[in-house]
VOGUMAR-320220 format. One record per residue (C-alpha): residue number from 1; z, y, x. Coordinates in steps of 0.25 Angstrom, whole numbers, plus 5000, padded with zeros to 4 digits. Layout:
VOGUMAR-320220
@nr: NUM; Z: Z; Y: Y; X: X
...
//
This chain:
VOGUMAR-320220
@nr: 1; Z: 5019; Y: 5044; X: 4898
@nr: 2; Z: 5028; Y: 5039; X: 4911
@nr: 3; Z: 5021; Y: 5028; X: 4920
@nr: 4; Z: 5029; Y: 5014; X: 4915
@nr: 5; Z: 5032; Y: 5006; X: 4926
@nr: 6; Z: 5034; Y: 4989; X: 4922
@nr: 7; Z: 5043; Y: 4982; X: 4931
@nr: 8; Z: 5044; Y: 4970; X: 4923
@nr: 9; Z: 5033; Y: 4961; X: 4922
@nr: 10; Z: 5037; Y: 4955; X: 4909
@nr: 11; Z: 5034; Y: 4968; X: 4901
@nr: 12; Z: 5019; Y: 4966; X: 4903
@nr: 13; Z: 5012; Y: 4961; X: 4891
@nr: 14; Z: 5001; Y: 4955; X: 4899
@nr: 15; Z: 5007; Y: 4944; X: 4908
@nr: 16; Z: 5011; Y: 4930; X: 4900
@nr: 17; Z: 5024; Y: 4925; X: 4901
@nr: 18; Z: 5020; Y: 4917; X: 4909
@nr: 19; Z: 5013; Y: 4926; X: 4922
@nr: 20; Z: 5027; Y: 4935; X: 4920
@nr: 21; Z: 5035; Y: 4924; X: 4923
@nr: 22; Z: 5026; Y: 4917; X: 4932
@nr: 23; Z: 5027; Y: 4929; X: 4940
@nr: 24; Z: 5042; Y: 4934; X: 4940
@nr: 25; Z: 5044; Y: 4926; X: 4952
@nr: 26; Z: 5034; Y: 4936; X: 4958
@nr: 27; Z: 5041; Y: 4949; X: 4953
@nr: 28; Z: 5055; Y: 4943; X: 4957
@nr: 29; Z: 5048; Y: 4944; X: 4971
@nr: 30; Z: 5040; Y: 4956; X: 4971
@nr: 31; Z: 5040; Y: 4968; X: 4964
@nr: 32; Z: 5034; Y: 4971; X: 4950
@nr: 33; Z: 5031; Y: 4984; X: 4946
@nr: 34; Z: 5020; Y: 4991; X: 4937
@nr: 35; Z: 5018; Y: 5004; X: 4927
@nr: 36; Z: 5011; Y: 5004; X: 4913
@nr: 37; Z: 5000; Y: 5014; X: 4920
@nr: 38; Z: 4996; Y: 5002; X: 4932
@nr: 39; Z: 4995; Y: 4991; X: 4922
@nr: 40; Z: 4984; Y: 4996; X: 4912
@nr: 41; Z: 4975; Y: 4994; X: 4925
@nr: 42; Z: 4977; Y: 4980; X: 4924
@nr: 43; Z: 4966; Y: 4971; X: 4917
@nr: 44; Z: 4976; Y: 4960; X: 4912
@nr: 45; Z: 4966; Y: 4951; X: 4907
@nr: 46; Z: 4962; Y: 4949; X: 4921
@nr: 47; Z: 4971; Y: 4940; X: 4929
@nr: 48; Z: 4967; Y: 4945; X: 4942
@nr: 49; Z: 4963; Y: 4961; X: 4937
@nr: 50; Z: 4965; Y: 4966; X: 4952
@nr: 51; Z: 4975; Y: 4977; X: 4945
@nr: 52; Z: 4984; Y: 4965; X: 4939
@nr: 53; Z: 4983; Y: 4959; X: 4954
@nr: 54; Z: 4987; Y: 4972; X: 4959
@nr: 55; Z: 5002; Y: 4974; X: 4952
@nr: 56; Z: 5004; Y: 4963; X: 4946
@nr: 57; Z: 5013; Y: 4950; X: 4953
@nr: 58; Z: 5005; Y: 4936; X: 4954
@nr: 59; Z: 5012; Y: 4923; X: 4959
@nr: 60; Z: 5005; Y: 4922; X: 4972
@nr: 61; Z: 5014; Y: 4935; X: 4978
@nr: 62; Z: 5024; Y: 4923; X: 4977
@nr: 63; Z: 5015; Y: 4915; X: 4990
@nr: 64; Z: 5022; Y: 4916; X: 5002
@nr: 65; Z: 5014; Y: 4925; X: 5010
@nr: 66; Z: 5014; Y: 4937; X: 5020
@nr: 67; Z: 5029; Y: 4946; X: 5024
@nr: 68; Z: 5034; Y: 4956; X: 5018
@nr: 69; Z: 5032; Y: 4966; X: 5029
@nr: 70; Z: 5018; Y: 4962; X: 5032
@nr: 71; Z: 5014; Y: 4974; X: 5043
@nr: 72; Z: 5028; Y: 4975; X: 5047
@nr: 73; Z: 5032; Y: 4987; X: 5043
@nr: 74; Z: 5046; Y: 4986; X: 5045
@nr: 75; Z: 5043; Y: 4988; X: 5061
@nr: 76; Z: 5039; Y: 5001; X: 5058
@nr: 77; Z: 5051; Y: 5008; X: 5054
@nr: 78; Z: 5056; Y: 5017; X: 5061
@nr: 79; Z: 5069; Y: 5022; X: 5050
@nr: 80; Z: 5070; Y: 5015; X: 5035
@nr: 81; Z: 5060; Y: 5019; X: 5027
@nr: 82; Z: 5051; Y: 5027; X: 5039
@nr: 83; Z: 5038; Y: 5017; X: 5047
@nr: 84; Z: 5031; Y: 5023; X: 5060
@nr: 85; Z: 5021; Y: 5015; X: 5063
@nr: 86; Z: 5010; Y: 5023; X: 5067
@nr: 87; Z: 5013; Y: 5034; X: 5077
@nr: 88; Z: 5006; Y: 5047; X: 5065
@nr: 89; Z: 5012; Y: 5040; X: 5054
@nr: 90; Z: 5026; Y: 5037; X: 5045
@nr: 91; Z: 5028; Y: 5028; X: 5036
@nr: 92; Z: 5041; Y: 5032; X: 5023
@nr: 93; Z: 5043; Y: 5021; X: 5014
@nr: 94; Z: 5049; Y: 5031; X: 5004
@nr: 95; Z: 5048; Y: 5021; X: 4990
@nr: 96; Z: 5053; Y: 5008; X: 4988
@nr: 97; Z: 5047; Y: 5009; X: 4974
@nr: 98; Z: 5034; Y: 5008; X: 4969
@nr: 99; Z: 5026; Y: 5013; X: 4958
@nr: 100; Z: 5019; Y: 4998; X: 4957
@nr: 101; Z: 5020; Y: 4985; X: 4965
@nr: 102; Z: 5007; Y: 4979; X: 4970
@nr: 103; Z: 5008; Y: 4966; X: 4971
@nr: 104; Z: 5001; Y: 4966; X: 4987
@nr: 105; Z: 5011; Y: 4978; X: 4992
@nr: 106; Z: 5014; Y: 4977; X: 5006
@nr: 107; Z: 5027; Y: 4982; X: 5003
@nr: 108; Z: 5032; Y: 4974; X: 4994
@nr: 109; Z: 5045; Y: 4971; X: 5004
@nr: 110; Z: 5049; Y: 4988; X: 5000
@nr: 111; Z: 5053; Y: 4982; X: 4986
@nr: 112; Z: 5062; Y: 4970; X: 4992
@nr: 113; Z: 5076; Y: 4970; X: 4991
@nr: 114; Z: 5082; Y: 4969; X: 5003
@nr: 115; Z: 5069; Y: 4980; X: 5011
@nr: 116; Z: 5073; Y: 4995; X: 5010
@nr: 117; Z: 5063; Y: 5000; X: 5019
@nr: 118; Z: 5058; Y: 5010; X: 5008
@nr: 119; Z: 5070; Y: 5022; X: 5009
@nr: 120; Z: 5074; Y: 5032; X: 4999
@nr: 121; Z: 5080; Y: 5041; X: 5010
@nr: 122; Z: 5069; Y: 5043; X: 5020
@nr: 123; Z: 5075; Y: 5052; X: 5028
@nr: 124; Z: 5076; Y: 5045; X: 5040
@nr: 125; Z: 5062; Y: 5044; X: 5039
@nr: 126; Z: 5058; Y: 5058; X: 5037
@nr: 127; Z: 5065; Y: 5062; X: 5050
@nr: 128; Z: 5058; Y: 5052; X: 5058
@nr: 129; Z: 5044; Y: 5058; X: 5054
@nr: 130; Z: 5050; Y: 5071; X: 5056
@nr: 131; Z: 5055; Y: 5067; X: 5070
@nr: 132; Z: 5039; Y: 5059; X: 5073
@nr: 133; Z: 5030; Y: 5071; X: 5074
@nr: 134; Z: 5018; Y: 5060; X: 5078
@nr: 135; Z: 5020; Y: 5056; X: 5064
@nr: 136; Z: 5009; Y: 5065; X: 5057
@nr: 137; Z: 5009; Y: 5056; X: 5042
@nr: 138; Z: 5020; Y: 5050; X: 5034
@nr: 139; Z: 5017; Y: 5039; X: 5022
@nr: 140; Z: 5025; Y: 5038; X: 5009
@nr: 141; Z: 5026; Y: 5023; X: 5005
@nr: 142; Z: 5034; Y: 5014; X: 5000
@nr: 143; Z: 5036; Y: 5009; X: 4989
@nr: 144; Z: 5026; Y: 5020; X: 4983
@nr: 145; Z: 5030; Y: 5036; X: 4986
@nr: 146; Z: 5025; Y: 5041; X: 4971
@nr: 147; Z: 5036; Y: 5033; X: 4965
@nr: 148; Z: 5045; Y: 5041; X: 4972
@nr: 149; Z: 5048; Y: 5053; X: 4964
@nr: 150; Z: 5041; Y: 5067; X: 4965
@nr: 151; Z: 5055; Y: 5074; X: 4970
@nr: 152; Z: 5058; Y: 5062; X: 4980
@nr: 153; Z: 5041; Y: 5062; X: 4985
@nr: 154; Z: 5044; Y: 5076; X: 4988
@nr: 155; Z: 5055; Y: 5077; X: 4996
@nr: 156; Z: 5048; Y: 5067; X: 5005
@nr: 157; Z: 5035; Y: 5075; X: 5007
@nr: 158; Z: 5043; Y: 5088; X: 5008
@nr: 159; Z: 5050; Y: 5081; X: 5019
@nr: 160; Z: 5038; Y: 5077; X: 5026
@nr: 161; Z: 5030; Y: 5089; X: 5023
@nr: 162; Z: 5044; Y: 5097; X: 5032
@nr: 163; Z: 5039; Y: 5088; X: 5043
@nr: 164; Z: 5027; Y: 5095; X: 5052
@nr: 165; Z: 5020; Y: 5083; X: 5059
@nr: 166; Z: 5019; Y: 5076; X: 5044
@nr: 167; Z: 5005; Y: 5080; X: 5042
@nr: 168; Z: 5002; Y: 5068; X: 5030
@nr: 169; Z: 5010; Y: 5062; X: 5020
@nr: 170; Z: 5004; Y: 5049; X: 5014
@nr: 171; Z: 5010; Y: 5044; X: 5002
@nr: 172; Z: 5006; Y: 5028; X: 4999
@nr: 173; Z: 5006; Y: 5027; X: 4984
@nr: 174; Z: 5002; Y: 5018; X: 4975
@nr: 175; Z: 5005; Y: 5026; X: 4963
@nr: 176; Z: 4991; Y: 5034; X: 4961
@nr: 177; Z: 4987; Y: 5021; X: 4955
@nr: 178; Z: 4998; Y: 5016; X: 4950
@nr: 179; Z: 5004; Y: 5027; X: 4943
@nr: 180; Z: 4995; Y: 5038; X: 4945
@nr: 181; Z: 5002; Y: 5046; X: 4934
@nr: 182; Z: 5014; Y: 5046; X: 4943
@nr: 183; Z: 5008; Y: 5056; X: 4953
@nr: 184; Z: 4997; Y: 5065; X: 4944
@nr: 185; Z: 5007; Y: 5067; X: 4933
@nr: 186; Z: 5017; Y: 5071; X: 4941
@nr: 187; Z: 5015; Y: 5087; X: 4946
@nr: 188; Z: 5026; Y: 5089; X: 4954
@nr: 189; Z: 5022; Y: 5077; X: 4962
@nr: 190; Z: 5008; Y: 5084; X: 4963
@nr: 191; Z: 5014; Y: 5096; X: 4967
@nr: 192; Z: 5020; Y: 5090; X: 4976
@nr: 193; Z: 5009; Y: 5083; X: 4984
@nr: 194; Z: 5002; Y: 5094; X: 4983
@nr: 195; Z: 5013; Y: 5103; X: 4991
@nr: 196; Z: 5013; Y: 5094; X: 5002
@nr: 197; Z: 4998; Y: 5089; X: 5003
@nr: 198; Z: 4992; Y: 5100; X: 5011
@nr: 199; Z: 4980; Y: 5105; X: 5018
@nr: 200; Z: 4987; Y: 5100; X: 5032
@nr: 201; Z: 4998; Y: 5090; X: 5028
@nr: 202; Z: 4991; Y: 5081; X: 5016
@nr: 203; Z: 4999; Y: 5070; X: 5007
@nr: 204; Z: 4990; Y: 5056; X: 5006
@nr: 205; Z: 4991; Y: 5048; X: 4995
@nr: 206; Z: 4989; Y: 5033; X: 4999
@nr: 207; Z: 4983; Y: 5027; X: 4987
@nr: 208; Z: 4983; Y: 5011; X: 4985
@nr: 209; Z: 4972; Y: 5008; X: 4976
@nr: 210; Z: 4969; Y: 4995; X: 4975
@nr: 211; Z: 4959; Y: 4994; X: 4966
@nr: 212; Z: 4948; Y: 5003; X: 4960
@nr: 213; Z: 4954; Y: 5000; X: 4945
@nr: 214; Z: 4967; Y: 5008; X: 4951
@nr: 215; Z: 4958; Y: 5021; X: 4953
@nr: 216; Z: 4960; Y: 5025; X: 4937
@nr: 217; Z: 4959; Y: 5038; X: 4930
@nr: 218; Z: 4974; Y: 5040; X: 4933
@nr: 219; Z: 4974; Y: 5035; X: 4948
@nr: 220; Z: 4961; Y: 5047; X: 4949
@nr: 221; Z: 4970; Y: 5058; X: 4941
@nr: 222; Z: 4980; Y: 5054; X: 4952
@nr: 223; Z: 4970; Y: 5055; X: 4965
@nr: 224; Z: 4966; Y: 5069; X: 4958
@nr: 225; Z: 4980; Y: 5072; X: 4957
@nr: 226; Z: 4984; Y: 5071; X: 4972
@nr: 227; Z: 4973; Y: 5076; X: 4975
@nr: 228; Z: 4973; Y: 5087; X: 4970
@nr: 229; Z: 4989; Y: 5088; X: 4976
@nr: 230; Z: 4980; Y: 5088; X: 4989
@nr: 231; Z: 4985; Y: 5074; X: 4991
@nr: 232; Z: 4974; Y: 5064; X: 4999
@nr: 233; Z: 4973; Y: 5052; X: 4992
@nr: 234; Z: 4967; Y: 5039; X: 5001
@nr: 235; Z: 4968; Y: 5024; X: 4997
@nr: 236; Z: 4973; Y: 5012; X: 5002
@nr: 237; Z: 4973; Y: 4996; X: 4998
@nr: 238; Z: 4974; Y: 4983; X: 5002
@nr: 239; Z: 4962; Y: 4973; X: 5000
@nr: 240; Z: 4968; Y: 4963; X: 4989
@nr: 241; Z: 4965; Y: 4950; X: 4987
@nr: 242; Z: 4961; Y: 4951; X: 4971
@nr: 243; Z: 4962; Y: 4965; X: 4969
@nr: 244; Z: 4953; Y: 4971; X: 4977
@nr: 245; Z: 4944; Y: 4962; X: 4987
@nr: 246; Z: 4933; Y: 4964; X: 4979
@nr: 247; Z: 4922; Y: 4971; X: 4988
@nr: 248; Z: 4918; Y: 4978; X: 4973
@nr: 249; Z: 4932; Y: 4981; X: 4968
@nr: 250; Z: 4934; Y: 4987; X: 4983
@nr: 251; Z: 4922; Y: 4996; X: 4982
@nr: 252; Z: 4926; Y: 5001; X: 4970
@nr: 253; Z: 4939; Y: 5005; X: 4975
@nr: 254; Z: 4931; Y: 5012; X: 4985
@nr: 255; Z: 4923; Y: 5019; X: 4978
@nr: 256; Z: 4935; Y: 5023; X: 4967
@nr: 257; Z: 4943; Y: 5029; X: 4977
@nr: 258; Z: 4935; Y: 5038; X: 4985
@nr: 259; Z: 4928; Y: 5041; X: 4972
@nr: 260; Z: 4940; Y: 5048; X: 4968
@nr: 261; Z: 4943; Y: 5053; X: 4981
@nr: 262; Z: 4953; Y: 5043; X: 4987
@nr: 263; Z: 4950; Y: 5040; X: 5000
@nr: 264; Z: 4950; Y: 5023; X: 5005
@nr: 265; Z: 4959; Y: 5023; X: 5016
@nr: 266; Z: 4965; Y: 5007; X: 5019
@nr: 267; Z: 4961; Y: 4995; X: 5014
@nr: 268; Z: 4971; Y: 4986; X: 5018
@nr: 269; Z: 4971; Y: 4969; X: 5023
@nr: 270; Z: 4981; Y: 4965; X: 5013
@nr: 271; Z: 4995; Y: 4965; X: 5019
@nr: 272; Z: 5001; Y: 4949; X: 5023
@nr: 273; Z: 5014; Y: 4954; X: 5013
@nr: 274; Z: 5022; Y: 4944; X: 5006
@nr: 275; Z: 5017; Y: 4940; X: 4991
@nr: 276; Z: 5005; Y: 4946; X: 4994
@nr: 277; Z: 4996; Y: 4931; X: 4996
@nr: 278; Z: 4987; Y: 4935; X: 4983
@nr: 279; Z: 4980; Y: 4947; X: 4988
@nr: 280; Z: 4976; Y: 4944; X: 5003
@nr: 281; Z: 4962; Y: 4945; X: 5008
@nr: 282; Z: 4956; Y: 4939; X: 5022
@nr: 283; Z: 4952; Y: 4949; X: 5033
@nr: 284; Z: 4937; Y: 4946; X: 5031
@nr: 285; Z: 4938; Y: 4947; X: 5017
@nr: 286; Z: 4945; Y: 4959; X: 5016
@nr: 287; Z: 4937; Y: 4966; X: 5026
@nr: 288; Z: 4923; Y: 4960; X: 5018
@nr: 289; Z: 4930; Y: 4965; X: 5007
@nr: 290; Z: 4933; Y: 4980; X: 5011
@nr: 291; Z: 4917; Y: 4981; X: 5018
@nr: 292; Z: 4910; Y: 4975; X: 5007
@nr: 293; Z: 4920; Y: 4985; X: 4998
@nr: 294; Z: 4914; Y: 4997; X: 5008
@nr: 295; Z: 4901; Y: 4995; X: 5006
@nr: 296; Z: 4903; Y: 4999; X: 4992
@nr: 297; Z: 4907; Y: 5011; X: 4994
@nr: 298; Z: 4903; Y: 5025; X: 5000
@nr: 299; Z: 4909; Y: 5030; X: 5013
@nr: 300; Z: 4920; Y: 5038; X: 5007
@nr: 301; Z: 4925; Y: 5022; X: 5003
@nr: 302; Z: 4921; Y: 5017; X: 5015
@nr: 303; Z: 4932; Y: 5025; X: 5022
@nr: 304; Z: 4943; Y: 5013; X: 5020
@nr: 305; Z: 4948; Y: 5007; X: 5032
@nr: 306; Z: 4952; Y: 4993; X: 5029
@nr: 307; Z: 4967; Y: 4990; X: 5039
@nr: 308; Z: 4979; Y: 4980; X: 5039
@nr: 309; Z: 4991; Y: 4987; X: 5040
@nr: 310; Z: 4997; Y: 4978; X: 5052
@nr: 311; Z: 5009; Y: 4979; X: 5058
@nr: 312; Z: 5002; Y: 4984; X: 5071
@nr: 313; Z: 4994; Y: 4994; X: 5064
@nr: 314; Z: 4982; Y: 4995; X: 5054
@nr: 315; Z: 4971; Y: 4987; X: 5058
@nr: 316; Z: 4958; Y: 4991; X: 5054
@nr: 317; Z: 4949; Y: 4980; X: 5050
@nr: 318; Z: 4934; Y: 4983; X: 5055
@nr: 319; Z: 4925; Y: 4971; X: 5054
@nr: 320; Z: 4927; Y: 4955; X: 5050
@nr: 321; Z: 4915; Y: 4950; X: 5055
@nr: 322; Z: 4912; Y: 4934; X: 5061
@nr: 323; Z: 4926; Y: 4931; X: 5061
@nr: 324; Z: 4932; Y: 4942; X: 5067
@nr: 325; Z: 4939; Y: 4955; X: 5063
@nr: 326; Z: 4938; Y: 4968; X: 5071
@nr: 327; Z: 4951; Y: 4978; X: 5068
@nr: 328; Z: 4955; Y: 4989; X: 5075
@nr: 329; Z: 4968; Y: 4996; X: 5074
@nr: 330; Z: 4967; Y: 5009; X: 5063
@nr: 331; Z: 4983; Y: 5011; X: 5067
@nr: 332; Z: 4991; Y: 5005; X: 5076
@nr: 333; Z: 5006; Y: 5001; X: 5077
@nr: 334; Z: 5004; Y: 5002; X: 5093
@nr: 335; Z: 4995; Y: 5013; X: 5094
@nr: 336; Z: 4982; Y: 5002; X: 5094
@nr: 337; Z: 4973; Y: 5012; X: 5087
@nr: 338; Z: 4957; Y: 5006; X: 5085
@nr: 339; Z: 4961; Y: 4993; X: 5093
@nr: 340; Z: 4950; Y: 4985; X: 5092
@nr: 341; Z: 4955; Y: 4969; X: 5087
@nr: 342; Z: 4945; Y: 4959; X: 5085
@nr: 343; Z: 4951; Y: 4945; X: 5081
@nr: 344; Z: 4946; Y: 4933; X: 5073
@nr: 345; Z: 4947; Y: 4935; X: 5058
@nr: 346; Z: 4950; Y: 4920; X: 5052
@nr: 347; Z: 4945; Y: 4920; X: 5037
@nr: 348; Z: 4961; Y: 4918; X: 5032
@nr: 349; Z: 4964; Y: 4930; X: 5041
@nr: 350; Z: 4971; Y: 4941; X: 5031
@nr: 351; Z: 4980; Y: 4951; X: 5041
@nr: 352; Z: 4979; Y: 4955; X: 5056
@nr: 353; Z: 4990; Y: 4943; X: 5058
@nr: 354; Z: 4980; Y: 4932; X: 5053
@nr: 355; Z: 4968; Y: 4937; X: 5065
@nr: 356; Z: 4971; Y: 4926; X: 5079
@nr: 357; Z: 4975; Y: 4935; X: 5089
@nr: 358; Z: 4979; Y: 4947; X: 5082
@nr: 359; Z: 4994; Y: 4947; X: 5090
@nr: 360; Z: 4985; Y: 4952; X: 5102
@nr: 361; Z: 4980; Y: 4965; X: 5095
@nr: 362; Z: 4996; Y: 4970; X: 5091
@nr: 363; Z: 5010; Y: 4970; X: 5095
@nr: 364; Z: 5019; Y: 4963; X: 5084
@nr: 365; Z: 5031; Y: 4970; X: 5079
@nr: 366; Z: 5046; Y: 4966; X: 5080
@nr: 367; Z: 5046; Y: 4960; X: 5066
@nr: 368; Z: 5060; Y: 4964; X: 5056
@nr: 369; Z: 5056; Y: 4955; X: 5045
@nr: 370; Z: 5052; Y: 4940; X: 5045
@nr: 371; Z: 5037; Y: 4939; X: 5045
@nr: 372; Z: 5037; Y: 4926; X: 5034
@nr: 373; Z: 5039; Y: 4929; X: 5020
@nr: 374; Z: 5045; Y: 4917; X: 5010
@nr: 375; Z: 5043; Y: 4922; X: 4996
@nr: 376; Z: 5055; Y: 4913; X: 4992
@nr: 377; Z: 5065; Y: 4921; X: 5001
@nr: 378; Z: 5059; Y: 4935; X: 4997
@nr: 379; Z: 5068; Y: 4942; X: 4988
@nr: 380; Z: 5068; Y: 4946; X: 4975
@nr: 381; Z: 5068; Y: 4960; X: 4973
@nr: 382; Z: 5056; Y: 4963; X: 4961
@nr: 383; Z: 5068; Y: 4967; X: 4954
@nr: 384; Z: 5075; Y: 4977; X: 4960
@nr: 385; Z: 5075; Y: 4989; X: 4952
@nr: 386; Z: 5070; Y: 5002; X: 4962
@nr: 387; Z: 5071; Y: 5015; X: 4957
@nr: 388; Z: 5062; Y: 5027; X: 4959
@nr: 389; Z: 5067; Y: 5035; X: 4971
@nr: 390; Z: 5071; Y: 5051; X: 4969
//
């Protein structure tokens, strides 16, 4: 039976009428989308259930906090729908639709009425990639590329595989956890992946497992189907308050990922995005939680790196000790790979920009959008009826 999507919170019998009424202003500002598979993972008897917190709106999302584009992605576009921030990597925003809308999503701006970053026609982006031989890997993102029809996704993969210098194609997706049947029940999709993931030119799926309870038998079936199609699966997740900020939970996640053959790739510091205040942890706490979690797992789980996806690059957190934070550029917009940074780390600091003296280590780009977001000025956009791209 096909997975049924839920976009009307009033159809959830698990919420009281009072809860639905209180959450309506949140839904008017931020998209709500769920499905009948994922909703069964929620323990409705627990108001603080971590799976619930991942997908069910909360009133705290209306607190004024952060920016729409916390990593200044708008400064990375070379043509519509294509970003080129790091020399060898290009991002193609191939979909403005997600199978799920995680409440902490750093690209929630894509679902506003007044934003059109993800382009149905990505021809300009493909032409740009073809013309730049330094680009050897391309990340398909959005939205969620697996929400595209198999035909549409196949057309994109075909063009990328015709570009000789593109060795790796990455697909960023929540679908293996949110609707794993979309992948393992689609034999045409699996054959498509098998044909384009070769011994020398692999396809990677960048999965978004945020909590160990998401690794269900269905998710493991999806991982297996991807492996058998020659696809390599890795995982990335932010550290989220109330979801995976317990070292025991995070350690279990590392274990269960490595047991399933999924490489723990990145832990991210949650970006200061509008509406995300309820998920924020201080850098000192994030570092402590991650190190305690790593102490509970094998070397396979310890492969993960803790980073901030900052405007200036991916900044790896090496240590926090005695009020100091030790950082280096894992990726760098300005080519400063490996540059070591030692800064004071106030307990309340939750992002690189909160660290005193951070400005001396990077050049701020020219901004194209307003820094400050007022919740009252946010447009209502969550009711926009988006259709699945073809």
